[in-house]
C-alpha positions in Angstrom: 165.1 106.2 145.6 164.6 105.3 142.0 162.8 102.1 143.0 160.8 103.6 145.9 157.2 104.5 145.1 155.7 104.9 148.5 154.6 108.5 148.6 154.7 108.9 152.4 158.2 107.4 152.6 159.4 109.6 149.8 158.0 112.6 151.6 159.9 111.7 154.7 163.1 111.3 152.7 162.5 114.6 151.0 162.3 116.4 154.3 164.7 114.5 156.5 167.5 112.9 154.5 170.9 114.5 155.1 171.9 114.4 151.4 170.4 117.2 149.4 170.7 115.2 146.2 168.7 112.4 147.7 166.1 114.9 149.0 165.7 116.4 145.6 165.5 113.0 143.9 162.8 112.0 146.4 160.6 115.0 145.8 160.8 114.6 142.1 159.0 111.2 142.5 156.1 112.5 144.6 152.7 112.9 142.9 150.6 113.4 146.0 149.7 117.1 146.4 149.1 116.8 150.2 152.5 115.3 150.7 154.1 118.0 148.5 152.2 120.6 150.5 153.7 119.1 153.7 157.2 119.3 152.2 156.7 123.0 151.3 155.5 123.7 154.8 158.2 121.7 156.7 161.4 121.4 154.7 164.3 123.6 155.5 165.8 123.2 152.0 164.6 126.0 149.8 165.5 124.1 146.6 163.4 121.1 147.8 160.5 123.5 148.6 160.7 125.0 145.1 160.6 121.6 143.4 157.7 120.6 145.6 155.5 123.7 145.0 156.2 123.4 141.2 154.7 119.9 141.3 151.5 120.8 143.0 148.4 120.9 140.8 145.6 121.4 143.4 144.6 125.1 143.1 143.2 125.2 146.6 146.6 124.0 148.0 148.4 126.5 145.8 146.1 129.2 147.0 146.9 128.5 150.6 150.7 128.5 149.9 150.4 131.7 147.9 148.5 133.5 150.7 150.6 132.2 153.6 154.1 131.3 152.7 156.7 133.8 154.0 159.1 133.2 151.2 158.2 135.5 148.3 159.7 133.1 145.7 157.6 130.1 147.0 154.5 132.3 147.1 155.0 133.5 143.6 155.6 130.0 142.3 152.4 128.9 143.8 150.5 131.8 142.4 151.9 131.3 139.0 150.7 127.7 139.0 147.1 128.5 139.8 144.7 127.9 136.8 141.3 128.3 138.4 140.0 131.8 137.6 137.8 131.8 140.7 140.8 131.1 143.0 142.7 133.8 141.3 139.8 136.2 141.9 139.7 135.2 145.6 143.4 136.1 145.9 142.9 139.3 144.0 140.2 140.4 146.3 141.4 139.1 149.7 145.2 138.9 149.8 146.8 141.6 152.0 149.8 141.6 149.7 149.3 144.0 146.8 152.0 142.1 144.9 150.0 138.9 145.1 146.9 140.8 144.0 148.6 142.2 141.0 149.9 138.8 140.0 146.5 137.3 140.3 144.8 140.1 138.3 147.4 139.7 135.5 146.0 136.2 134.8 142.3 137.0 135.2 140.0 137.4 132.2 136.5 137.8 133.8 135.7 141.5 133.1 133.0 141.6 135.7 135.6 140.7 138.4 138.1 143.0 136.9 135.5 145.8 137.1 134.9 145.1 140.8 138.7 145.2 141.5 139.1 148.5 139.6 136.3 150.1 141.6 137.3 148.7 145.0 141.0 148.1 145.3 142.9 150.9 147.1 146.2 150.0 145.5 146.8 151.8 142.2 149.1 149.0 140.9 146.3 146.5 141.3 143.8 148.7 139.6 146.2 149.4 136.8 146.6 145.7 136.1 142.9 145.2 136.1 142.3 148.0 133.6 144.6 146.2 131.1 142.0 143.4 130.9 138.9 145.6 130.4 137.4 146.2 127.0 134.1 148.0 127.9 134.6 151.5 126.7 131.9 153.0 128.9 133.7 151.6 131.9 137.1 152.7 130.6 135.7 156.2 130.2 134.5 156.2 133.7 137.9 155.1 134.9 139.7 157.7 132.8 137.6 160.4 134.2 137.5 159.4 137.9 140.3 157.1 139.0 142.5 158.7 141.6 145.7 157.4 140.0 147.2 159.1 136.9 148.8 155.8 135.8 145.4 154.1 135.9 143.8 156.9 134.0 146.6 156.8 131.4 146.0 153.1 130.8 142.3 153.6 130.4 142.8 156.4 127.9 144.8 154.1 125.7 141.7 152.1 124.8 139.2 155.0 124.5 138.0 156.2 121.1 135.3 158.7 122.2 136.8 162.0 121.4 134.3 164.0 123.4 135.5 162.2 126.5 139.1 162.6 125.5 138.6 166.3 125.0 137.1 166.7 128.5 140.0 164.8 130.0 142.5 167.0 128.1 140.8 170.1 129.5 140.3 169.2 133.1 142.6 166.3 134.3 145.0 167.4 137.0 147.9 165.5 135.5 149.9 167.0 132.6 150.9 163.6 131.1 147.2 162.4 131.2 146.0 165.7 129.6 148.6 165.4 126.8 147.9 161.8 126.1 144.1 162.5 125.8 144.7 165.5 123.7 146.8 163.6 121.2 143.9 161.3 120.4 141.5 164.2 119.6 141.1 165.2 115.9 137.6 166.7 115.5 137.7 170.5 114.7 134.9 171.5 117.0 136.5 169.7 119.9 139.8 171.2 119.1 138.3 174.7 119.2 136.7 173.9 122.6 140.0 172.7 124.0 141.8 175.8 122.7 139.3 178.1 124.4 138.6 176.1 127.6 141.4 173.8 128.6 142.8 174.7 132.1 146.4 173.9 131.0 147.8 176.7 128.8 150.2 174.2 127.1 147.2 172.2 126.0 145.5 175.3 124.7 148.7 176.1 122.8 148.8 172.7 121.2 145.1 173.0 120.3 145.7 176.4 118.7 148.5 174.8 116.5 145.7 172.6 115.0 143.3 175.4 114.2 143.2 177.1 110.8 140.1 179.3 111.1 141.3 182.9 111.4 138.1 184.1 113.1 138.6 181.6 115.9 142.3 182.5 116.1 141.5 186.2 116.4 139.0 185.6 119.1 141.6 183.6 121.0 144.1 186.4 120.7 141.5 188.8 122.0 140.4 186.7 125.0 143.1 184.3 126.2 144.8 185.5 129.3 148.0 183.5 128.6 150.6 185.2 126.4 151.9 181.9 125.0 148.5 180.9 123.7 148.0 184.4 122.2 151.5 184.2 120.6 150.7 180.8 119.0 147.4 182.2 117.7 148.8 185.4 116.3 151.4 183.5 114.3 148.6 182.2 112.1 146.6 185.5 111.7 147.1 187.4 108.4 144.6 190.2 108.8 146.8 193.3 109.0 144.5 195.7 110.7 144.0 193.3 113.6 147.8 192.6 113.7 148.4 196.3 113.9 146.0 196.7 116.8 147.7 193.8 118.7 151.1 195.3 118.0 149.9 198.5 119.6 148.0 197.3 122.6 148.8 193.7 123.6 150.4 193.5 127.1 153.1 191.0 126.1 156.3 191.9 124.3 156.6 188.7 122.3 153.0 188.9 121.1 153.4 192.6 120.1 156.6 191.8 118.2 155.1 188.8 116.4 152.1 190.9 115.4 154.3 193.6 114.1 156.2 191.1 111.9 152.9 190.4 110.0 152.2 194.1 109.1 153.5 195.4 105.8 150.9 198.2 105.1 152.8 201.5 105.5 149.8 203.4 106.8 149.3 200.8 109.5 153.0 200.9 110.3 152.9 204.7 110.6 150.0 204.5 112.9 151.9 201.9 115.0 155.0 204.1 115.0 152.9 207.0 116.5 150.6 205.2 118.9 151.9 201.8 120.0 152.4 201.5 123.7 155.8 199.7 123.3 158.7 202.0 122.3 160.6 199.2 120.6 157.5 198.4 118.5 157.2 202.1 117.6 160.8 202.2 116.5 160.6 199.0 114.5 157.4 200.1 112.8 158.9 203.3 111.4 161.7 201.3 109.8 159.1 199.8 107.5 157.7 203.1 106.3 159.0 204.6 103.0 156.3 207.1 102.1 157.6 210.7 102.5 154.2 211.9 103.5 153.9 209.3 106.3 157.5 209.9 107.4 156.9 213.7 107.6 153.9 213.1 109.9 155.9 210.8 112.1 158.9 213.1 112.2 156.9 216.0 113.4 154.2 214.4 115.6 155.4 211.0 117.0 155.7 211.2 120.8 158.9 209.2 121.0 162.1 211.1 120.1 163.8 207.9 118.8 160.9 207.3 116.4 161.1 210.9 115.2 164.8 210.5 114.8 164.4 207.3 112.7 161.9 209.1 110.5 164.1 212.1 110.0 167.0 209.9 108.8 164.8 208.8 105.9 163.4 212.2 104.9 164.7 214.4 102.0 162.2 217.3 102.1 164.2 220.2 103.5 161.1 222.1 104.6 160.1 219.3 106.9 163.7 219.0 108.2 163.8 222.8 108.8 160.5 222.6 110.6 161.9 219.8 112.8 164.9 221.8 113.7 162.7 224.8 114.7 160.1 222.8 116.7 161.6 219.6 118.0 162.7 219.7 121.7 165.1 216.8 121.3 168.7 217.9 120.4 169.5 214.6 118.6 166.5 214.9 116.4 167.5 218.4 115.6 171.1 217.3 114.9 169.9 214.6 112.5 167.6 217.1 110.7 170.5 219.6 110.3 172.4 216.9 108.4 169.8 217.0 105.6 169.7 220.8 105.2 171.7 222.5 102.5 170.3 226.1 102.7 173.2 228.1 104.1 171.0 230.9 105.3 169.0 228.5 107.4 172.2 226.7 108.6 173.7 230.1 109.6 170.6 230.9 111.6 170.7 227.5 113.3 174.5 227.9 114.0 173.9 231.3 115.6 170.6 230.7 117.5 170.0 227.0 118.4 170.1 226.5 122.2 172.2 223.3 121.8 175.9 223.3 121.3 175.7 220.1 119.4 173.0 221.4 117.0 175.0 224.6 116.4 178.1 222.5 115.8 176.3 220.3 113.3 175.1 223.4 111.4 178.5 225.0 111.3 180.1 221.8 109.9 177.6 222.0 107.0 178.6 225.6 106.3 182.4 225.7 106.7 184.6 223.7 109.0 186.8 226.9 109.6 183.8 228.7 111.1 183.3 226.1 113.8 185.2 228.0 116.5 183.5 231.3 115.6 180.0 229.9 116.0 180.1 227.4 118.7 182.3 229.3 121.1 180.7 232.7 120.8 
Protein backbone atom coordinates (compact mmCIF):
# COMPACT_ATOMS: atom_id res chain seq x y z
CA UNK A 1 0.00 0.00 0.00
CA UNK A 2 2.84 2.39 0.83
CA UNK A 3 4.11 2.05 -2.75
CA UNK A 4 0.72 2.13 -4.44
CA UNK A 5 -0.27 5.53 -5.84
CA UNK A 6 -3.06 4.57 -8.26
CA UNK A 7 -6.03 6.44 -6.80
CA UNK A 8 -8.71 4.14 -8.21
CA UNK A 9 -6.95 0.99 -6.98
CA UNK A 10 -6.45 2.58 -3.57
CA UNK A 11 -10.17 3.34 -3.57
CA UNK A 12 -11.02 -0.30 -4.27
CA UNK A 13 -8.69 -1.45 -1.46
CA UNK A 14 -10.21 1.10 0.95
CA UNK A 15 -13.69 -0.29 0.31
CA UNK A 16 -13.08 -4.00 -0.26
CA UNK A 17 -9.97 -5.22 1.56
CA UNK A 18 -10.77 -7.61 4.41
CA UNK A 19 -8.15 -6.06 6.71
CA UNK A 20 -9.24 -2.80 8.35
CA UNK A 21 -5.63 -1.71 8.85
CA UNK A 22 -5.06 -2.02 5.09
CA UNK A 23 -8.32 -0.21 4.33
CA UNK A 24 -7.35 2.70 6.58
CA UNK A 25 -3.84 2.86 5.14
CA UNK A 26 -5.28 2.96 1.63
CA UNK A 27 -7.73 5.80 2.31
CA UNK A 28 -4.95 7.83 3.92
CA UNK A 29 -3.13 7.87 0.52
CA UNK A 30 -6.11 8.99 -1.53
CA UNK A 31 -6.14 12.62 -2.75
CA UNK A 32 -8.97 12.42 -5.27
CA UNK A 33 -12.15 13.92 -3.81
CA UNK A 34 -14.45 11.95 -6.12
CA UNK A 35 -12.90 8.65 -5.01
CA UNK A 36 -13.08 9.75 -1.37
CA UNK A 37 -16.76 10.59 -1.90
CA UNK A 38 -17.31 7.09 -3.33
CA UNK A 39 -15.69 5.57 -0.22
CA UNK A 40 -17.94 7.65 2.05
CA UNK A 41 -20.96 6.47 0.09
CA UNK A 42 -20.09 2.78 -0.24
CA UNK A 43 -17.82 1.67 2.58
CA UNK A 44 -19.31 -0.33 5.42
CA UNK A 45 -16.48 0.65 7.75
CA UNK A 46 -17.38 3.79 9.70
CA UNK A 47 -13.76 4.51 10.59
CA UNK A 48 -12.77 4.40 6.92
CA UNK A 49 -15.70 6.69 6.07
CA UNK A 50 -14.61 9.16 8.76
CA UNK A 51 -11.06 9.31 7.40
CA UNK A 52 -12.39 9.69 3.87
CA UNK A 53 -14.77 12.58 4.64
CA UNK A 54 -12.07 14.39 6.63
CA UNK A 55 -9.79 14.33 3.55
CA UNK A 56 -12.33 15.85 1.14
CA UNK A 57 -11.73 19.52 0.28
CA UNK A 58 -14.37 20.06 -2.44
CA UNK A 59 -17.18 22.04 -0.76
CA UNK A 60 -19.81 20.90 -3.23
CA UNK A 61 -19.07 17.25 -2.37
CA UNK A 62 -19.00 18.04 1.32
CA UNK A 63 -22.35 19.78 0.96
CA UNK A 64 -23.87 16.71 -0.68
CA UNK A 65 -22.59 14.48 2.12
CA UNK A 66 -23.72 16.91 4.82
CA UNK A 67 -27.22 17.04 3.37
CA UNK A 68 -27.69 13.37 2.56
CA UNK A 69 -25.60 11.06 4.73
CA UNK A 70 -27.66 9.14 7.26
CA UNK A 71 -24.84 9.01 9.81
CA UNK A 72 -24.90 12.17 11.94
CA UNK A 73 -21.20 11.98 12.67
CA UNK A 74 -20.27 11.77 8.97
CA UNK A 75 -22.72 14.57 8.15
CA UNK A 76 -21.26 16.77 10.89
CA UNK A 77 -17.71 16.12 9.75
CA UNK A 78 -18.62 17.14 6.23
CA UNK A 79 -20.35 20.26 7.43
CA UNK A 80 -17.41 21.24 9.63
CA UNK A 81 -15.06 20.99 6.67
CA UNK A 82 -17.00 23.36 4.41
CA UNK A 83 -15.29 26.73 3.97
CA UNK A 84 -17.37 28.36 1.22
CA UNK A 85 -19.80 30.81 2.85
CA UNK A 86 -22.26 30.47 -0.02
CA UNK A 87 -22.41 26.71 0.42
CA UNK A 88 -22.97 27.16 4.14
CA UNK A 89 -25.76 29.62 3.35
CA UNK A 90 -27.43 27.14 1.02
CA UNK A 91 -27.40 24.50 3.76
CA UNK A 92 -28.63 27.02 6.34
CA UNK A 93 -31.59 27.85 4.14
CA UNK A 94 -32.50 24.54 2.56
CA UNK A 95 -31.47 21.66 4.86
CA UNK A 96 -34.44 19.96 6.48
CA UNK A 97 -32.32 19.21 9.54
CA UNK A 98 -32.39 22.09 12.01
CA UNK A 99 -29.20 20.69 13.51
CA UNK A 100 -27.39 21.13 10.20
CA UNK A 101 -28.85 24.59 9.75
CA UNK A 102 -27.60 25.60 13.16
CA UNK A 103 -24.09 24.31 12.45
CA UNK A 104 -24.02 26.15 9.14
CA UNK A 105 -25.19 29.41 10.65
CA UNK A 106 -22.51 29.12 13.38
CA UNK A 107 -19.86 29.62 10.70
CA UNK A 108 -21.57 32.29 8.61
CA UNK A 109 -20.45 35.92 8.70
CA UNK A 110 -22.61 37.55 6.01
CA UNK A 111 -25.08 39.70 8.01
CA UNK A 112 -27.50 40.01 5.11
CA UNK A 113 -27.84 36.23 4.94
CA UNK A 114 -28.08 35.99 8.73
CA UNK A 115 -30.86 38.60 8.65
CA UNK A 116 -32.79 36.54 6.11
CA UNK A 117 -32.43 33.47 8.30
CA UNK A 118 -33.60 35.29 11.43
CA UNK A 119 -36.66 36.54 9.59
CA UNK A 120 -37.57 33.31 7.83
CA UNK A 121 -36.43 30.21 9.73
CA UNK A 122 -39.17 28.62 11.84
CA UNK A 123 -36.70 26.97 14.20
CA UNK A 124 -35.77 29.07 17.22
CA UNK A 125 -32.36 27.41 17.62
CA UNK A 126 -31.42 28.41 14.08
CA UNK A 127 -32.62 31.98 14.60
CA UNK A 128 -30.75 32.15 17.90
CA UNK A 129 -27.50 31.16 16.22
CA UNK A 130 -28.08 33.72 13.47
CA UNK A 131 -28.69 36.55 15.96
CA UNK A 132 -25.26 35.91 17.50
CA UNK A 133 -23.63 37.06 14.27
CA UNK A 134 -25.69 40.24 13.80
CA UNK A 135 -24.32 43.67 14.79
CA UNK A 136 -26.96 45.95 13.26
CA UNK A 137 -28.69 47.49 16.30
CA UNK A 138 -31.83 48.45 14.41
CA UNK A 139 -32.28 44.86 13.32
CA UNK A 140 -31.49 43.58 16.81
CA UNK A 141 -34.13 45.92 18.25
CA UNK A 142 -36.68 44.60 15.79
CA UNK A 143 -35.78 41.03 16.76
CA UNK A 144 -35.91 41.80 20.48
CA UNK A 145 -39.35 43.33 20.11
CA UNK A 146 -40.92 40.84 17.74
CA UNK A 147 -39.29 37.41 17.66
CA UNK A 148 -41.56 34.59 18.85
CA UNK A 149 -38.82 32.93 20.89
CA UNK A 150 -37.79 34.25 24.31
CA UNK A 151 -34.29 32.82 23.90
CA UNK A 152 -33.84 34.70 20.61
CA UNK A 153 -35.14 37.94 22.15
CA UNK A 154 -32.77 37.48 25.08
CA UNK A 155 -29.79 37.12 22.75
CA UNK A 156 -30.78 40.23 20.82
CA UNK A 157 -31.14 42.26 24.03
CA UNK A 158 -27.54 41.46 24.94
CA UNK A 159 -26.28 43.72 22.16
CA UNK A 160 -28.86 46.54 22.39
CA UNK A 161 -27.88 49.89 23.90
CA UNK A 162 -31.02 51.92 23.07
CA UNK A 163 -32.58 52.36 26.52
CA UNK A 164 -35.94 53.48 25.13
CA UNK A 165 -36.30 50.14 23.36
CA UNK A 166 -35.07 48.25 26.42
CA UNK A 167 -37.60 50.12 28.54
CA UNK A 168 -40.42 49.14 26.20
CA UNK A 169 -39.35 45.50 26.32
CA UNK A 170 -39.18 45.55 30.13
CA UNK A 171 -42.74 46.90 30.22
CA UNK A 172 -44.44 44.67 27.68
CA UNK A 173 -42.54 41.45 26.91
CA UNK A 174 -44.50 38.31 27.81
CA UNK A 175 -41.47 36.54 29.28
CA UNK A 176 -40.26 37.36 32.80
CA UNK A 177 -36.59 36.62 32.08
CA UNK A 178 -36.63 38.83 28.99
CA UNK A 179 -38.31 41.66 30.88
CA UNK A 180 -35.79 41.46 33.69
CA UNK A 181 -32.75 41.36 31.40
CA UNK A 182 -34.00 44.41 29.48
CA UNK A 183 -34.76 46.28 32.70
CA UNK A 184 -31.26 45.72 34.08
CA UNK A 185 -29.83 47.64 31.12
CA UNK A 186 -31.96 50.75 31.73
CA UNK A 187 -30.49 53.60 33.79
CA UNK A 188 -32.18 56.81 32.57
CA UNK A 189 -34.38 58.38 35.27
CA UNK A 190 -37.27 59.33 32.98
CA UNK A 191 -37.43 55.82 31.58
CA UNK A 192 -37.24 54.34 35.08
CA UNK A 193 -40.25 56.41 36.13
CA UNK A 194 -42.15 55.29 33.04
CA UNK A 195 -41.38 51.65 33.85
CA UNK A 196 -42.44 52.11 37.48
CA UNK A 197 -45.78 53.50 36.36
CA UNK A 198 -46.54 51.42 33.29
CA UNK A 199 -44.76 48.04 33.27
CA UNK A 200 -47.27 45.19 33.07
CA UNK A 201 -45.22 43.04 35.46
CA UNK A 202 -45.53 44.20 39.07
CA UNK A 203 -42.08 42.78 39.87
CA UNK A 204 -40.53 45.03 37.23
CA UNK A 205 -42.45 47.99 38.67
CA UNK A 206 -41.09 47.10 42.13
CA UNK A 207 -37.52 47.04 40.80
CA UNK A 208 -38.06 50.35 39.04
CA UNK A 209 -39.39 51.93 42.24
CA UNK A 210 -36.20 50.79 44.01
CA UNK A 211 -34.27 53.05 41.63
CA UNK A 212 -36.44 56.17 42.10
CA UNK A 213 -35.59 58.85 44.65
CA UNK A 214 -38.08 61.59 43.76
CA UNK A 215 -40.64 61.64 46.61
CA UNK A 216 -43.36 63.23 44.46
CA UNK A 217 -43.16 60.34 42.03
CA UNK A 218 -43.11 57.80 44.85
CA UNK A 219 -46.18 59.36 46.47
CA UNK A 220 -48.03 59.28 43.17
CA UNK A 221 -47.16 55.60 42.77
CA UNK A 222 -48.44 54.83 46.29
CA UNK A 223 -51.68 56.62 45.41
CA UNK A 224 -52.25 54.94 42.07
CA UNK A 225 -50.58 51.54 41.75
CA UNK A 226 -53.05 48.68 42.15
CA UNK A 227 -50.39 46.24 43.38
CA UNK A 228 -49.63 46.25 47.09
CA UNK A 229 -45.99 45.13 46.64
CA UNK A 230 -45.29 48.13 44.42
CA UNK A 231 -46.95 50.48 46.91
CA UNK A 232 -45.00 48.86 49.74
CA UNK A 233 -41.68 49.44 48.00
CA UNK A 234 -42.61 53.06 47.27
CA UNK A 235 -43.86 53.87 50.78
CA UNK A 236 -40.53 52.70 52.25
CA UNK A 237 -38.87 55.68 50.58
CA UNK A 238 -41.46 58.34 51.52
CA UNK A 239 -40.72 60.63 54.49
CA UNK A 240 -43.66 63.06 54.36
CA UNK A 241 -45.51 62.19 57.57
CA UNK A 242 -48.93 63.62 56.74
CA UNK A 243 -49.03 61.41 53.66
CA UNK A 244 -47.75 58.39 55.59
CA UNK A 245 -50.49 58.93 58.17
CA UNK A 246 -53.14 58.98 55.48
CA UNK A 247 -51.78 55.74 53.99
CA UNK A 248 -51.67 54.13 57.43
CA UNK A 249 -55.33 54.98 57.87
CA UNK A 250 -56.73 54.09 54.48
CA UNK A 251 -54.55 51.79 52.34
CA UNK A 252 -56.26 48.46 51.68
CA UNK A 253 -53.14 46.36 52.32
CA UNK A 254 -51.97 45.44 55.84
CA UNK A 255 -48.23 45.53 55.08
CA UNK A 256 -48.48 48.90 53.38
CA UNK A 257 -50.41 50.36 56.32
CA UNK A 258 -47.87 48.99 58.81
CA UNK A 259 -44.92 50.31 56.81
CA UNK A 260 -46.52 53.73 56.56
CA UNK A 261 -47.19 53.81 60.32
CA UNK A 262 -43.52 53.01 61.00
CA UNK A 263 -42.60 56.31 59.37
CA UNK A 264 -44.90 58.48 61.52
CA UNK A 265 -43.49 60.07 64.67
CA UNK A 266 -45.67 63.18 64.99
CA UNK A 267 -47.94 62.60 68.01
CA UNK A 268 -50.91 64.52 66.63
CA UNK A 269 -50.82 62.40 63.49
CA UNK A 270 -50.47 59.23 65.57
CA UNK A 271 -53.44 60.28 67.71
CA UNK A 272 -55.48 60.89 64.59
CA UNK A 273 -54.51 57.44 63.28
CA UNK A 274 -55.40 55.87 66.63
CA UNK A 275 -58.92 57.28 66.36
CA UNK A 276 -59.65 57.00 62.64
CA UNK A 277 -57.54 54.28 60.99
CA UNK A 278 -59.55 51.51 59.36
CA UNK A 279 -57.19 48.81 60.68
CA UNK A 280 -57.58 48.00 64.41
CA UNK A 281 -53.95 46.85 64.68
CA UNK A 282 -52.75 50.15 63.21
CA UNK A 283 -54.95 52.09 65.63
CA UNK A 284 -53.53 50.15 68.57
CA UNK A 285 -49.92 50.55 67.44
CA UNK A 286 -50.42 54.26 66.80
CA UNK A 287 -51.57 55.02 70.34
CA UNK A 288 -48.41 53.39 71.70
CA UNK A 289 -46.43 56.26 70.20
CA UNK A 290 -48.52 59.00 71.83
CA UNK A 291 -47.18 60.52 75.08
CA UNK A 292 -49.10 63.80 75.26
CA UNK A 293 -51.68 63.72 78.10
CA UNK A 294 -54.05 65.94 76.12
CA UNK A 295 -53.99 63.67 73.11
CA UNK A 296 -54.26 60.54 75.25
CA UNK A 297 -57.31 61.98 77.04
CA UNK A 298 -59.04 62.54 73.73
CA UNK A 299 -58.23 58.99 72.62
CA UNK A 300 -59.27 57.49 75.94
CA UNK A 301 -62.68 59.12 75.80
CA UNK A 302 -63.52 59.14 72.10
CA UNK A 303 -61.64 56.42 70.19
CA UNK A 304 -64.06 53.89 68.71
CA UNK A 305 -61.93 50.83 69.49
CA UNK A 306 -62.02 49.67 73.13
CA UNK A 307 -58.48 48.25 72.88
CA UNK A 308 -57.22 51.65 71.75
CA UNK A 309 -59.03 53.39 74.62
CA UNK A 310 -57.59 50.81 77.00
CA UNK A 311 -54.05 51.49 75.79
CA UNK A 312 -54.56 55.23 76.24
CA UNK A 313 -56.01 54.75 79.74
CA UNK A 314 -52.89 52.81 80.79
CA UNK A 315 -50.76 55.85 80.02
CA UNK A 316 -52.95 58.50 81.72
CA UNK A 317 -52.41 60.06 85.17
CA UNK A 318 -55.25 62.62 85.24
CA UNK A 319 -57.83 61.19 87.64
CA UNK A 320 -60.63 63.36 86.31
CA UNK A 321 -60.27 61.76 82.92
CA UNK A 322 -60.04 58.29 84.46
CA UNK A 323 -63.20 58.94 86.51
CA UNK A 324 -64.98 60.19 83.40
CA UNK A 325 -63.93 56.99 81.58
CA UNK A 326 -65.32 54.80 84.38
CA UNK A 327 -68.62 56.67 84.24
CA UNK A 328 -69.06 56.70 80.49
CA UNK A 329 -67.12 53.85 78.85
CA UNK A 330 -69.25 50.83 77.94
CA UNK A 331 -66.30 48.41 77.93
CA UNK A 332 -65.72 46.76 81.33
CA UNK A 333 -61.98 46.25 80.74
CA UNK A 334 -61.49 49.93 79.94
CA UNK A 335 -63.37 50.82 83.14
CA UNK A 336 -61.29 48.29 85.12
CA UNK A 337 -58.07 49.84 83.82
CA UNK A 338 -59.30 53.33 84.63
CA UNK A 339 -60.16 52.29 88.21
CA UNK A 340 -56.56 51.22 88.75
CA UNK A 341 -55.45 54.84 88.40
CA UNK A 342 -58.06 56.37 90.77
CA UNK A 343 -57.11 57.15 94.37
CA UNK A 344 -60.20 59.11 95.52
CA UNK A 345 -61.87 56.71 98.00
CA UNK A 346 -65.26 58.39 97.73
CA UNK A 347 -65.27 57.81 94.00
CA UNK A 348 -63.96 54.28 94.43
CA UNK A 349 -66.73 53.48 96.97
CA UNK A 350 -69.32 54.77 94.53
CA UNK A 351 -67.89 52.60 91.77
CA UNK A 352 -67.73 49.58 94.10
CA UNK A 353 -71.38 50.01 94.99
CA UNK A 354 -72.90 51.01 91.69
CA UNK A 355 -70.92 49.82 88.65
CA UNK A 356 -72.83 47.23 86.64
CA UNK A 357 -69.79 44.97 86.24
CA UNK A 358 -68.61 42.58 88.93
CA UNK A 359 -65.04 42.97 87.68
CA UNK A 360 -65.12 46.77 87.86
CA UNK A 361 -66.63 46.71 91.34
CA UNK A 362 -63.99 44.20 92.42
CA UNK A 363 -61.19 46.39 91.10
CA UNK A 364 -62.58 49.39 93.01
CA UNK A 365 -62.89 47.43 96.26
CA UNK A 366 -59.28 46.25 95.96
CA UNK A 367 -58.24 49.88 95.82
CA UNK A 368 -60.18 50.67 99.02
CA UNK A 369 -59.59 47.72 101.32
CA UNK A 370 -59.10 44.07 100.51
CA UNK A 371 -61.24 43.15 103.55
CA UNK A 372 -64.25 44.90 102.04
CA UNK A 373 -64.18 42.83 98.85
CA UNK A 374 -66.79 40.34 99.99
CA UNK A 375 -69.11 43.06 101.25
CA UNK A 376 -69.18 44.99 97.98
CA UNK A 377 -68.97 42.45 95.26
CA UNK A 378 -71.40 39.93 96.69
CA UNK A 379 -74.09 42.29 97.93
